[in-house]
N, C-alpha and C positions, 0 to 999 in steps of 0.2 A: 540690332536690338542690345541694348545695354542691360545687365540684371540689374535689379533694384537694389539700392544700399538699404542696409539694416535700419538707419537714421529715418527713411523715408516711410518704411515698413512699419515703424513703430508709431509714427505720426498718423497713419491711416487707420481709420476706425475699422473694428472686426464686425463681420456679419454674425450676430446671434442667432436669429431666425429669420425667416423671409421678411425682408421690410424693416426690419428693426437693426440699428446701428449701435455698437458699443466702442467705447473708447478704452482701451485697456489700462489706461491710469486712472480711470472713474470706477474700475471694479472695487468691489468691498471684499472683506473676508467673508466667508461663509459662515464663521463663528458668530460674524455680528448680525447675521439674518436669523440665527436659531434662537428661538424661544425656550430657554431650559426649565422655565416654570411649569409647562406642560409635560406631561409624561407620553414619551413616544407611543403610537398605537401599536408597533410590532414588538413592545415589550411585554412578557407574561412571567410574573413572579412564581407562578405554579408549574411553569414549563419543566423544571429538574425533576419535580415529584412524578410528573407525568412520564418522563423519560424513562427513571428510574424503575417505575413500575412495569412500564413496556418491555425493559431488559430482564428484569427478572420472570415475566412470561415467557420470553423467548428462552432463557436457561432453565425452565421448568425446575426453578427451585435451586438447582446445583450452585454451587460456588466455581470461580474460575481464577487461575492464576493470572492472567491477563486477557485483553481483548487483542488479538492480531490484525495489524494492518499491510497492505501492501506498501513496499518501500519506494514503488515509483509513482502511484497514484493514489495513495493513501486509503483505498477501497477497503472495506471491512471484511475479512476473511474468516474469522472465528471469534466467538463469543464465550467459549466453553472449553478450555484448553489446560494439559499440567506442563508445568515446565520441568525440563529434564534435569536430572539430580546433580550430575556431574558437567554437562555443558548448559551453562546458563543462558545463553541465546537460542537454545533449540527447545521446541515445543513439540507436543504430541496430541491430536484431539481425533475424534470419531464423527463429529457433527461439524461441518463448515459452510460457508456460503461464499459466492462469487468466485470459486474455485473451479479450475477445469483439469481434469486428470488427461494426461497423454497417453491412452492405451497403446497407441501404435509403437511408442518406445519404452524399451526396458533397459532399466541400468541394473547392474550385478554387483553386489558385494564383493569385495576382494581385489586382488591387482592383476591387470591385463597381462603382464609379463614378469614371469619368475626367472631368476637369475640363480645360477649355482655359485659357489664359493669362487671359481676361476673366473666370473664374468661373462660366462656365456650362457646364453638363452636355454632354458631348460626344454625338454621334449615337450613339443606342442600338444599330444595327447594328453599328458598327465596335468598340464596348464588348463585345458578345458575342461578336465573332470573336476578339478578345483573350482574353476568359473561356476560350473553348472551346480555345484553345491552350494554356493553363496545365494543369498536371497535376492530376491527380484524385486525392484521397486520402479514405479512409473512416476515420471516428472509430475508435479503438480503447477500450474500457472493461474496467474490472477485473470479471471474472464475479462477484466476491464481493459487490460494493457498488456496481457500475455509475459508478464515477467513471471520467471521461475521462482516459486517461492518456497517449495519443498518436494517431499515424494511422498507416494502412496504404496504401502507395502502389501502383501499377500494376505496378510490380516485384516484388511481394509482399515488400517490407522493410517492417519495422515502425519507426516513428521515434518514440522516448519523449521527452517533455518535462516531463510531470508526473509524475514518480516520485521515490523516495528511493533514492539508490544508497548501497550499502555495499561494503567492500572484499570482494574475491571472493578 
């Protein structure tokens, strides 16, 4: 059995629906079929105003520095946050949505291994004491795709650093 040649395939009609045949050379552009004088049914000129009122109800009148989204799936994570003064790509928030805190994992602030001036590791007992004094955080992930987007601290504040901010 010999494979079909491209020329022969182009000359054969295509099956559009059951029983109908269309020749690809006779197809017209969809722009030729659209009547632009009629307003589409799915267009609503008042929709932006409705969306703005909904967002204001969600924020309860507070203003926000940004709306934060997941970098992997663009799911909205926070609509009420504050931008970090020094690190402009970091945000903090108290109220979030579509976030999952991994309470089974603990991240500590500070370095895991300390070295003295001679390059040798310090005494492990002093290193663990320093680590235990650092603040504990829990990783925060997007509920939709499980991408790690920030941390949750002991004061119940979310700190976002792996997010996409947009104007609020």
